[in-house]
N, C-alpha and C positions, 0 to 999 in steps of 0.2 A: 504494500500500500504506500509506503514512504517513497519508494522509487517513482511510482506513478504520480504522486502529489508533487514531488520535486520537479519532475519533467513538465507537468502541467503549469506549475507556477513560473517556470522559466520559458515556457512555450517550446523550447528546443533545448535539450540537455545532452552533454557529452558524458562519457564515463567519468572523466575528471571532474566535471561539475558535480555529479552525484556524490562521488567519493569526498569531494571538498565539503559538501553540505554535512555529511556524516562526521567528518573529521572536526569541523567547526563546533560540533555539538559533543565532541569527545565520545563518539560511538564508533567502535571498530567495525569496519566492513572490509573484508578482503576482496580483492579484485575478482578472484575466482567465484566467490559467492555473488557478487554483483553481476557477473556474466551469466550465472544461473538464473538470477531474478530477471534480467533483461530478456533472456531466451524465453522464459516462461511467459512474460508479458507480451512478447512478440508472437509467440505461438498461439496465444489466445486472443489475438487481435486487439490488445489494449494499446500497445506501442507499435510504431513503425520506425525502421531505420531510414533516416533521410539523407545522411552523409556517412562517411566512414566514422564510426564511433559517435554518432549523434542521433538522438531519438526524439520523437514527438508523439503525442497522443494521437492514435489512429482516427478515432471518430470525433467529428466536430461536436456531436451531441454530448459525448462523454466529457470532452474538454469543457464545454459550457456548463455541464452539470457540476463538475469538480469546482470550477471557478465560482459558481454561485453558492458554494457551501463553505466559504471561508477556509480555503485550503491551508493557509499558514497555521491557523488554529488546529485544524485536523492533524497536520503534520506534527506539531508540538505534542499533541495528545498521544499520537501513536509512538513517537520517540520516547516520551516519558514512560509509557507502558513497557516499552522495550528495556529501558533502564531498570525498571522495577521487576523485570523478569516475568511479565504476564504474557 
């Protein structure tokens, strides 16, 4: 969920952008795990690769839905849950 939210908030995000967001919040995310998450989101039609190592939300409807739900607040909530081990 966090990778999807970060990508939506940036409109287009690279692996480095996503890793930086996690690092800024002191949450470890290995590149191999990020690659697994990206592959999952691409396979299920959530994200699309738009350039080498750059991703966007596939559906305009999904993008609008995310942006209408205060994605920054949602992201912070999900990251906090991760910190607490939920």
